[in-house]
C-alpha positions, -999 to 999 in steps of 0.1 A, spaced: -226 396 9 -238 364 -1 -235 369 -37 -229 341 -67 -191 346 -77 -202 367 -105 -218 392 -86 -191 394 -61 -167 402 -88 -189 429 -103 -193 445 -69 -154 447 -66 -149 461 -102 -178 489 -97 -163 494 -62 -133 518 -74 -137 553 -91 -153 559 -124 -123 567 -142 -106 530 -130 -140 505 -138 -130 488 -171 -161 481 -188 -154 450 -206 -149 434 -179 -177 449 -155 -198 434 -185 -181 401 -184 -193 399 -147 -228 406 -160 -229 380 -185 -211 355 -157 -242 354 -137 -259 342 -164 -234 317 -171 -215 304 -142 -189 286 -161 -179 320 -181 -140 328 -183 -140 364 -185 -102 359 -198 -112 341 -229 -132 369 -241 -108 402 -230 -80 378 -249 -108 374 -282 -108 414 -278 -72 415 -275 -71 393 -308 -92 412 -323 -74 446 -314 -39 435 -327 -60 428 -364 -72 461 -370 -37 473 -362 -24 457 -394 -49 474 -411 -45 509 -398 -27 535 -420 2 552 -408 -18 587 -400 -45 573 -377 -70 606 -387 -102 597 -367 -124 586 -398 -97 567 -410 -100 544 -378 -134 545 -378 -134 527 -415 -109 502 -406 -126 495 -374 -157 495 -396 -146 471 -424 -133 445 -398 -161 442 -377 -191 443 -400 -179 431 -435 -146 408 -424 -164 393 -393 -198 402 -398 -213 418 -362 -246 428 -367 -272 442 -352 -302 417 -337 -333 434 -359 -351 398 -357 -346 392 -325 -336 424 -303 -351 415 -272 -333 384 -267 -315 387 -237 -285 371 -253 -280 404 -270 -272 420 -237 -243 398 -227 -209 405 -242 -199 371 -244 -232 360 -267 -224 391 -286 -186 382 -296 -194 342 -299 -225 353 -322 -217 379 -340 -248 406 -333 -262 423 -307 -284 451 -297 -265 493 -298 -251 491 -265 -236 459 -263 -224 465 -300 -215 501 -287 -190 481 -260 -174 456 -280 -161 490 -302 -153 509 -275 -132 483 -263 -114 475 -294 -112 514 -296 -94 514 -266 -70 485 -273 -61 509 -303 -54 539 -279 -82 555 -298 -103 571 -270 -140 567 -280 -169 573 -255 -207 565 -253 -234 586 -259 -269 577 -241 -285 597 -272 -325 590 -262 -339 557 -280 -306 545 -294 -272 542 -278 -243 558 -299 -205 563 -299 -181 591 -308 -143 598 -305 -133 615 -275 -119 646 -293 -129 677 -290 -151 692 -315 -151 661 -337 -189 667 -347 -194 628 -361 -211 601 -340 -208 561 -348 -240 540 -348 -226 501 -336 -258 486 -346 -260 500 -381 -224 489 -393 -208 516 -378 -229 541 -398 -211 575 -391 -237 604 -381 -237 645 -380 -258 663 -355 -284 667 -381 -283 629 -387 -289 627 -352 -317 646 -351 -334 626 -378 -331 597 -357 -347 614 -328 -378 626 -354 -382 590 -362 -382 584 -323 -405 607 -311 -428 614 -345 -419 650 -347 -393 672 -352 -367 675 -322 -341 699 -319 -306 684 -308 -302 690 -271 -266 692 -256 -279 666 -229 -288 641 -258 -247 635 -268 -234 633 -237 -210 610 -230 -227 590 -201 -202 572 -174 -194 536 -166 -216 534 -141 -240 547 -158 -233 525 -194 -236 493 -166 -267 506 -157 -282 510 -186 -270 474 -200 -289 463 -171 -319 484 -177 -321 465 -210 -321 432 -193 -344 437 -164 -370 450 -188 -366 419 -212 -371 400 -180 -400 419 -171 -417 413 -205 -408 375 -201 -426 375 -166 -389 360 -154 -391 378 -120 -363 365 -99 -338 374 -129 -354 410 -134 -350 411 -94 -314 401 -99 -306 429 -125 -322 455 -104 -298 443 -79 -273 452 -100 -284 484 -109 -288 492 -70 -248 485 -64 -240 514 -90 -269 536 -81 -277 525 -43 -303 556 -36 -316 555 -72 -358 554 -59 -378 541 -90 -349 514 -84 -361 513 -48 -393 511 -56 -392 483 -84 -373 459 -60 -399 464 -38 -425 452 -59 -408 421 -70 -397 412 -35 -437 415 -29 -446 396 -59 -416 367 -49 -436 372 -14 -404 384 4 -430 406 23 -399 422 46 -378 433 23 -408 446 3 -418 469 28 -388 482 37 -377 488 -1 -412 505 -8 -408 530 27 -377 541 17 -393 549 -16 -417 568 -2 -395 583 21 -370 598 -5 -403 607 -30 -432 615 -5 -454 626 -35 -445 604 -57 -475 599 -89 -479 563 -73 -481 573 -38 -516 559 -35 -510 525 -49 -476 517 -30 -492 533 0 -519 502 -1 -495 480 -6 -476 487 21 -512 486 40 -514 447 23 -481 440 39 -486 453 74 -514 433 75 -496 402 66 -475 404 93 -448 418 68 
């Protein structure tokens, strides 16, 4: 594969069983494609140092709420990490090195920072892909609490999550089990890359949007909508042969797709152009 070094390392990291993927390492390889001189070891060491400082603050008995309170005080009060509400769609919010350097990010990257430090404390936590707002929670049975890393580690209960969903959807929403299921490392990374993809689409940076989709497809090779989007990016960038291949694959996977007429029209144009 003729990929940039960061892409090669990313592929190697995710090309193993889910439970062996190191989220922090994989996230830094995502960033390395944006910052070729980035040294992941430097930022992994920074995470180690943060965790070591939290250890000194932990109470003798590590009850979940006490550990979370210690993490919150250190990250938000002492180090000043915060959610970047004023410039939410700055791509730097999606790169772990920038989040560490600038001490700000979006829900998923601040959650990743939190998870990485908790992991180093042997305090197991998992990501929760709640619609509209990423959360984390301790990975203990029936613990019943969630942490909002974007909002200074606010502790939430199920009724709080329902209130958040009601704000997002503008109507009362019953919390379904699927809303608070833990995400796998691959799902976590795909969500990070999807954020980048949307940011680059909105800024009309198609090469970088394409790069994000290519890595999502490394994680989920048979994702039909990502195949379609990659085909559309290829089309817009003038790579008609690749565009045709992806769009045909998309229709083969979803022959009754809602956009089938549009895609068939594009394919006809590609055939006329010799693509």
